[in-house]
C-alpha positions as CSV (number, residue, x, y, z in Angstrom):
1,X,42.8,36.2,-21.8
2,X,44.0,36.0,-18.2
3,X,41.8,35.0,-15.2
4,X,41.5,38.6,-14.2
5,X,40.3,39.6,-17.6
6,X,37.4,37.2,-18.0
7,X,34.0,38.7,-18.6
8,X,31.0,36.6,-18.1
9,X,27.6,37.5,-19.1
10,X,24.7,38.5,-16.8
11,X,21.2,37.4,-17.6
12,X,20.8,40.2,-20.1
13,X,24.4,40.2,-21.4
14,X,25.3,43.3,-19.4
15,X,27.9,44.1,-16.7
16,X,28.1,46.9,-14.2
17,X,31.5,48.5,-14.6
18,X,33.2,50.5,-11.8
19,X,36.4,52.5,-12.2
20,X,38.1,54.7,-9.6
21,X,40.2,57.3,-11.3
22,X,42.6,59.2,-9.2
23,X,43.3,62.3,-11.4
24,X,40.8,64.8,-12.9
25,X,42.7,65.0,-16.2
26,X,42.4,61.2,-16.5
27,X,38.7,61.4,-15.8
28,X,38.2,63.9,-18.6
29,X,40.1,61.7,-21.1
30,X,38.3,58.5,-19.9
31,X,34.8,60.0,-20.3
32,X,35.7,61.4,-23.8
33,X,36.9,57.9,-24.8
34,X,33.8,56.3,-23.4
35,X,31.6,58.7,-25.5
36,X,33.7,57.7,-28.6
37,X,32.8,54.0,-27.7
38,X,29.1,54.9,-27.6
39,X,28.8,54.9,-23.8
40,X,27.1,58.2,-22.9
41,X,25.3,57.3,-19.7
42,X,28.0,56.7,-17.1
43,X,27.6,58.3,-13.7
44,X,30.5,60.0,-12.0
45,X,30.9,60.7,-8.3
46,X,33.7,62.3,-6.3
47,X,34.8,59.8,-3.6
48,X,37.1,59.7,-0.6
49,X,39.3,56.8,0.3
50,X,39.2,55.0,3.7
51,X,42.6,56.5,4.4
52,X,41.5,60.0,3.7
53,X,38.5,59.7,6.1
54,X,40.5,57.9,8.9
55,X,43.4,60.3,8.9
56,X,41.2,63.4,9.0
57,X,37.9,62.4,10.8
58,X,38.8,59.7,13.3
59,X,40.9,61.1,16.2
60,X,42.6,57.8,17.0
61,X,44.1,57.7,13.5
62,X,44.9,61.5,13.2
63,X,48.6,61.0,14.1
64,X,49.0,58.2,11.6
65,X,48.4,60.4,8.5
66,X,51.7,59.2,7.0
67,X,50.3,55.7,6.7
68,X,47.7,57.0,4.4
69,X,49.8,59.4,2.3
70,X,49.0,57.4,-0.9
71,X,45.4,58.0,-0.2
72,X,45.4,61.7,-0.6
73,X,44.2,63.7,-3.5
74,X,41.1,63.7,-5.7
75,X,39.3,60.5,-6.8
76,X,36.3,59.8,-8.9
77,X,34.1,56.8,-9.2
78,X,32.8,56.2,-12.7
79,X,30.1,53.5,-13.1
80,X,27.9,52.3,-15.9
81,X,26.0,49.4,-17.3
82,X,27.8,48.1,-20.5
83,X,27.4,45.1,-22.8
84,X,29.6,42.2,-21.5
85,X,31.5,42.2,-24.8
86,X,32.7,45.8,-24.2
87,X,34.3,45.3,-20.8
88,X,37.8,44.3,-22.1
89,X,37.8,47.2,-24.5
90,X,36.9,49.6,-21.7
91,X,39.7,48.1,-19.5
92,X,42.1,48.8,-22.4
93,X,40.8,52.4,-22.6
94,X,41.3,52.9,-18.9
95,X,44.9,51.5,-19.2
96,X,45.6,53.8,-22.2
97,X,44.4,56.8,-20.3
98,X,45.7,56.1,-16.8
99,X,48.8,54.1,-17.4
100,X,49.7,50.4,-16.8
101,X,47.6,48.5,-14.3
102,X,49.1,48.3,-10.9
103,X,50.7,51.7,-11.0
104,X,50.1,53.5,-7.7
105,X,47.9,56.6,-7.9
106,X,46.4,55.6,-11.2
107,X,43.1,53.8,-11.5
108,X,41.3,50.5,-10.5
109,X,38.4,48.9,-12.3
110,X,36.2,45.9,-11.9
111,X,32.9,44.7,-13.3
112,X,30.1,42.5,-12.0
113,X,27.3,40.6,-13.7
114,X,23.9,42.3,-13.8
115,X,21.1,39.8,-13.1
116,X,18.6,42.0,-15.0
117,X,18.6,45.4,-16.6
118,X,15.7,47.7,-17.5
119,X,15.8,51.3,-18.8
120,X,13.2,54.0,-18.5
121,X,13.1,57.1,-20.8
C-alpha cells in the first residue's frame, strides 16, 4: 500500500470520503457500485470549479477563460461516511468507473478521519 493509499481509523473507525466526479455517466455507475457495496446513504451535490467561477463571474478573469478550459463541464461531489476498512475498495471502484488516477477530467477522491459519528433515524 502506498503512502497515498493509507487509511487510518477515526475514533469510531469511520472516514468521511469525498469524490468529485466529472461526468454524469460516471456518477451513475459510481452510485450503483456503492449501493452494491452496501453504501446507500451518500450525498451528491453539483459543484463548480474555481476556474468555472473565475472565468464567468469575475470580470478581471473573463478574458482568461482559456486558462480554465479544463475546468468546464459538469461536476458532482459525492460524500459519505464509510468504515475505514472500505476506503481502499471504494477508491478501486472509483478507478474502475472513472479510469486511472491522474487522468485529466476524470475524478479525484480523498478521505479524512471522523472524530466521532452518530446517526439518527
